[in-house]
C-alpha positions as CSV (number, residue, x, y, z in Angstrom):
1,M,35.4,-90.5,-73.9
2,S,37.1,-93.7,-72.8
3,A,36.2,-95.5,-69.6
4,K,39.6,-94.6,-68.2
5,E,39.0,-90.9,-68.9
6,T,35.6,-91.2,-67.4
7,N,36.9,-92.7,-64.2
8,N,39.5,-89.9,-63.9
9,D,36.8,-87.2,-63.9
10,P,36.9,-85.8,-60.3
11,N,33.1,-85.4,-60.3
12,M,32.6,-89.1,-60.9
13,F,33.2,-90.6,-57.5
14,D,33.6,-89.1,-54.0
15,P,33.3,-91.5,-51.0
16,K,32.0,-88.6,-49.0
17,K,28.9,-88.3,-51.2
18,S,25.6,-89.9,-50.4
19,K,24.5,-93.0,-52.4
20,K,22.5,-91.0,-54.8
21,D,25.5,-88.9,-55.7
22,Y,27.9,-91.8,-56.5
23,R,27.5,-91.0,-60.2
24,D,26.3,-87.6,-61.5
25,K,27.6,-87.8,-65.0
26,Y,27.3,-90.6,-67.6
27,F,29.2,-90.2,-70.8
28,I,28.3,-91.6,-74.2
29,K,30.4,-94.7,-73.7
30,D,28.6,-95.4,-70.4
31,I,25.2,-95.0,-72.1
32,E,26.3,-97.6,-74.7
33,N,27.5,-100.0,-72.1
34,I,24.5,-99.8,-69.8
35,T,21.6,-99.4,-72.2
36,G,22.9,-101.0,-75.4
37,I,21.9,-97.9,-77.4
38,K,24.7,-97.0,-79.9
39,A,26.0,-93.4,-79.8
40,Y,25.0,-92.7,-83.4
41,T,21.4,-94.0,-82.7
42,L,21.2,-91.8,-79.6
43,R,22.3,-88.7,-81.6
44,I,19.6,-89.4,-84.2
45,W,17.0,-89.7,-81.6
46,E,18.1,-86.4,-80.1
47,Q,18.2,-84.5,-83.4
48,R,15.1,-86.0,-85.0
49,Y,12.8,-86.4,-82.1
50,D,14.3,-84.0,-79.5
51,M,13.9,-86.7,-76.9
52,L,16.6,-85.3,-74.6
53,T,19.4,-82.7,-74.5
54,P,22.7,-83.8,-73.0
55,K,24.6,-81.3,-70.9
56,R,28.3,-80.5,-71.4
57,T,31.3,-80.3,-69.2
58,D,33.6,-77.3,-69.0
59,T,35.6,-78.9,-71.7
60,N,32.5,-79.3,-73.9
61,I,32.2,-83.1,-73.5
62,R,28.6,-84.3,-73.7
63,Y,27.2,-86.1,-70.6
64,Y,23.9,-87.3,-69.2
65,E,22.5,-87.3,-65.7
66,E,20.9,-90.2,-63.8
67,D,17.4,-89.3,-64.8
68,D,18.5,-89.3,-68.4
69,L,20.0,-92.7,-68.0
70,K,16.9,-94.2,-66.5
71,Y,14.8,-92.7,-69.2
72,L,17.0,-94.1,-71.9
73,M,16.9,-97.6,-70.3
74,N,13.1,-97.4,-70.3
75,V,13.1,-96.2,-73.9
76,S,15.4,-99.2,-74.8
77,I,12.9,-101.7,-73.2
78,L,9.9,-100.2,-75.0
79,N,11.7,-100.1,-78.3
80,A,12.8,-103.7,-77.9
81,N,9.1,-104.6,-77.3
82,G,7.7,-103.1,-80.4
83,F,7.2,-99.5,-79.6
84,K,8.3,-97.2,-82.3
85,I,10.7,-94.4,-81.4
86,S,8.4,-91.8,-82.9
87,K,5.6,-93.0,-80.6
88,I,7.9,-93.1,-77.5
89,A,9.1,-89.6,-78.2
90,K,5.6,-88.2,-77.8
91,M,5.2,-89.8,-74.3
92,S,6.1,-88.0,-71.1
93,R,8.9,-89.6,-69.0
94,E,6.2,-90.7,-66.5
95,E,4.3,-92.4,-69.3
96,V,7.5,-94.1,-70.5
97,Q,8.2,-95.4,-67.1
98,S,4.6,-96.6,-66.6
99,Q,4.7,-98.5,-69.8
100,T,8.0,-100.1,-69.0
101,L,6.8,-101.3,-65.6
102,S,3.8,-102.9,-67.3
103,I,6.1,-104.8,-69.7
104,S,8.6,-105.8,-67.1
105,E,5.9,-107.2,-64.8
106,G,4.0,-109.0,-67.5
107,S,6.7,-110.2,-69.9
108,S,8.4,-113.5,-70.0
109,K,11.5,-111.9,-71.7
110,Y,14.1,-112.0,-69.0
111,E,16.2,-109.2,-70.6
112,N,13.5,-106.8,-69.4
113,Q,13.9,-107.9,-65.8
114,I,17.7,-107.7,-66.1
115,Q,17.4,-104.2,-67.5
116,A,14.9,-103.2,-64.7
117,L,17.3,-104.6,-62.1
118,T,20.1,-102.5,-63.6
119,T,18.0,-99.4,-63.4
120,A,17.2,-100.1,-59.7
121,M,20.9,-100.8,-59.0
122,L,22.0,-97.5,-60.5
123,S,19.6,-95.6,-58.3
124,F,20.4,-97.7,-55.2
125,D,16.6,-98.4,-55.1
126,E,16.4,-101.4,-52.7
127,K,12.6,-101.4,-52.7
128,E,12.3,-101.6,-56.5
129,F,15.1,-104.1,-56.8
130,N,13.3,-106.4,-54.3
131,K,10.0,-105.9,-56.0
132,I,11.4,-107.1,-59.4
133,L,12.9,-110.2,-57.7
134,S,9.7,-110.9,-55.8
135,I,7.5,-110.7,-59.0
136,S,9.9,-113.1,-60.8
137,I,10.1,-115.6,-57.9
138,L,6.3,-115.7,-57.7
139,K,6.0,-116.2,-61.5
140,V,8.7,-118.7,-62.2
141,G,10.2,-119.8,-58.9
142,M,13.5,-119.2,-57.2
143,E,15.5,-121.7,-59.2
144,E,14.6,-120.1,-62.6
145,T,14.9,-116.6,-61.2
146,V,18.5,-117.3,-60.2
147,T,19.5,-119.1,-63.4
148,Q,17.7,-117.0,-65.9
149,I,17.8,-113.5,-64.3
150,I,20.2,-113.2,-61.4
151,F,23.2,-115.0,-62.8
152,P,23.0,-113.2,-66.2
153,F,22.4,-109.9,-64.4
154,M,25.5,-110.4,-62.3
155,Q,27.5,-111.1,-65.5
156,H,26.2,-107.9,-66.9
157,V,27.2,-106.1,-63.7
158,G,30.7,-107.5,-64.1
159,V,30.9,-106.1,-67.6
160,L,29.7,-102.7,-66.5
161,W,32.2,-102.6,-63.7
162,L,35.1,-103.5,-66.0
163,S,34.1,-100.8,-68.4
164,G,34.1,-98.2,-65.6
165,S,30.4,-97.5,-66.0
166,I,29.5,-98.4,-62.4
167,H,31.4,-98.4,-59.1
168,V,32.1,-101.3,-56.6
169,A,29.5,-99.7,-54.3
170,H,26.8,-100.7,-56.9
171,E,28.0,-104.4,-56.9
172,H,28.1,-104.5,-53.0
173,F,24.6,-103.0,-52.9
174,I,22.9,-105.6,-55.2
175,T,25.0,-108.5,-53.9
176,N,23.8,-107.9,-50.4
177,I,20.2,-107.8,-51.5
178,I,20.5,-111.0,-53.5
179,R,22.3,-112.7,-50.7
180,Q,19.5,-111.8,-48.3
181,R,16.9,-113.2,-50.6
182,M,18.8,-116.4,-50.9
183,Y,19.0,-116.7,-47.1
184,V,15.2,-116.2,-46.8
185,S,14.6,-118.9,-49.5
186,L,16.9,-121.3,-47.7
187,D,15.1,-120.7,-44.4
188,Q,11.8,-121.5,-46.0
189,I,12.9,-125.0,-47.0
190,N,11.7,-127.7,-44.7
191,P,14.8,-129.7,-43.8
192,N,13.6,-133.3,-44.1
193,P,16.5,-135.3,-45.6
194,S,15.7,-139.0,-46.4
195,P,17.7,-141.9,-44.9
196,L,19.3,-142.3,-48.3
197,S,20.3,-138.6,-48.6
198,K,24.0,-137.7,-49.2
199,K,26.0,-135.2,-47.2
200,F,27.5,-132.2,-49.2
201,L,30.2,-129.9,-47.9
202,L,30.0,-126.4,-49.4
203,F,32.7,-123.7,-49.1
204,V,34.6,-120.9,-50.8
205,P,38.4,-120.8,-50.6
206,N,40.4,-118.7,-48.1
207,G,40.4,-115.0,-49.2
208,E,37.3,-115.4,-51.4
209,N,34.1,-113.6,-50.5
210,H,31.8,-114.4,-53.5
211,D,29.2,-116.9,-52.2
212,L,26.1,-116.5,-54.4
213,S,26.9,-119.7,-56.3
214,L,27.4,-121.4,-53.0
215,L,24.1,-120.2,-51.6
216,F,22.3,-121.3,-54.8
217,A,24.0,-124.8,-54.6
218,A,22.8,-125.1,-51.0
219,Y,19.2,-124.2,-52.1
220,M,19.2,-126.8,-54.9
221,L,20.6,-129.5,-52.6
222,K,18.1,-128.8,-49.8
223,T,15.1,-128.8,-52.2
224,K,16.3,-132.2,-53.3
225,G,16.3,-133.5,-49.7
226,Q,20.1,-133.6,-49.4
227,Q,22.2,-132.8,-46.3
228,V,24.3,-129.6,-46.5
229,I,27.3,-128.5,-44.4
230,Y,27.7,-124.9,-45.3
231,L,31.0,-123.4,-44.4
232,G,30.6,-120.2,-46.4
233,T,33.3,-117.8,-47.5
234,S,37.1,-117.6,-46.9
235,T,37.6,-121.2,-45.6
236,P,41.2,-122.2,-44.8
237,L,42.4,-125.6,-46.1
238,E,43.4,-126.7,-42.6
239,D,39.8,-126.2,-41.4
240,L,38.4,-128.2,-44.4
241,N,40.7,-131.1,-43.4
242,K,39.3,-131.1,-39.8
243,V,35.6,-130.9,-41.0
244,F,36.2,-133.7,-43.5
245,K,37.6,-136.0,-40.9
246,L,34.8,-135.2,-38.5
247,H,31.8,-135.3,-40.8
248,K,32.8,-137.6,-43.7
249,P,30.9,-135.8,-46.5
250,D,29.9,-137.7,-49.5
251,A,30.7,-134.9,-51.9
252,V,32.3,-131.4,-51.9
253,F,31.3,-128.3,-53.7
254,C,33.6,-125.3,-54.1
255,A,33.1,-122.0,-55.9
256,I,36.2,-120.1,-57.1
257,T,35.4,-116.7,-58.5
258,G,38.2,-114.4,-57.6
259,S,41.9,-115.0,-58.2
260,N,44.3,-115.7,-55.4
261,S,47.9,-114.7,-56.3
262,Q,49.3,-116.6,-53.2
263,V,47.9,-120.0,-54.3
264,P,47.7,-120.7,-58.0
265,I,44.5,-122.4,-59.1
266,Q,46.2,-125.5,-60.3
267,V,48.0,-125.9,-57.0
268,Y,44.8,-125.4,-55.1
269,V,42.9,-128.0,-57.1
270,H,45.6,-130.6,-56.3
271,S,45.4,-129.6,-52.7
272,L,41.7,-130.3,-52.7
273,Q,42.3,-133.8,-53.9
274,R,44.7,-134.4,-51.1
275,T,42.3,-132.9,-48.6
276,F,39.3,-134.9,-49.7
277,P,40.8,-138.3,-50.8
278,G,38.3,-140.6,-52.6
279,T,35.5,-138.0,-52.4
280,P,33.9,-136.3,-55.4
281,V,34.8,-132.6,-55.6
282,L,32.7,-130.3,-57.8
283,L,34.2,-127.0,-58.8
284,T,32.5,-123.9,-60.3
285,G,33.3,-120.2,-60.8
286,K,35.0,-118.2,-63.5
287,Q,38.5,-119.1,-62.3
288,V,38.0,-122.8,-63.2
289,I,35.3,-122.6,-65.9
290,R,37.5,-120.3,-68.1
291,R,40.8,-122.2,-67.6
292,R,41.3,-124.3,-70.7
293,D,44.7,-125.5,-69.4
294,L,43.4,-126.6,-66.0
295,K,44.4,-130.2,-65.3
296,L,41.7,-131.9,-63.1
297,P,42.9,-134.8,-60.9
298,Q,40.8,-137.9,-60.6
299,G,37.5,-137.3,-58.7
300,I,37.4,-133.6,-59.4
301,R,35.1,-132.1,-62.0
302,V,34.1,-128.6,-63.1
303,V,30.3,-127.8,-63.4
304,S,29.7,-124.7,-65.5
305,S,25.9,-124.5,-65.3
306,P,23.0,-125.4,-63.0
307,D,22.1,-128.3,-65.3
308,E,25.5,-129.8,-65.0
309,F,25.3,-129.4,-61.2
310,N,21.9,-131.2,-61.2
311,D,23.5,-134.0,-63.3
312,A,26.4,-134.3,-60.8
313,I,24.0,-134.4,-57.8
314,E,22.0,-137.2,-59.4
315,E,25.2,-139.2,-60.1
316,I,26.4,-138.8,-56.5
317,T,23.1,-139.6,-54.9
318,E,22.7,-142.7,-57.0
319,Q,26.0,-144.1,-55.8
320,N,25.3,-146.6,-53.1
321,G,21.8,-145.3,-53.1
């Protein structure tokens, strides 16, 4: 069953349904995409260990329900952590879930947290999603949680969305939760910039609404004692010009994630150079990171990782420091 066929199933998505009803059937391709369990492996588990029995559509196509999916995700985590399938098959679903939670809370393997976040997303379980984030933040801090868990998780979500295994509602659900956590973390930083601190202007282009990278950049800058002017999403170029003339930022940071058919990326990049003459401009986001043919004018650079962003911050703050 292809992703396209899956998405055309009338039972798949109905905007009139409640959140828990957004997805009531998961086909074998969805199971592979979400859990990483191959179809032939799943069939062996079903036949040899009688672990679960898929249902069938009116046209005799095998499918799994949400409880089956969560169970299989937990099985995948246990198996990856050394539990033999023969042992897992003898556990009740409650026991499997309990063991999985113990591993996810106590393990340093980030793939377990990413898998657990995926499970909470599919169930629209805000409490569990926040719990997983809170445990990680307490254990390794906000910066490592974002770089090692949240960003890889969001990439995984993008793959699932492209494959048709999840709906845009899932992405909106988790993005809003993560955004809230970032705002809380920003509010907890004591703004005490030093006299030698630099002023950074942060924004996302007009028509763009993805601001998680922007929020994380603001967090990193503030923890380093830098000044931040945060303009947020969908900022028109004419407004940027006014802010630049008024506040004279020492550097500019822009995240470009979505495509804008009205303004090609190359044209927009040159517009930024004209808008911020003589000022370092840092760009990130898949629209610039993936562009091998992108020509960067003088003073504009692409940062593709938090480490590169840190290096850029150090270079900028050392100038005239």
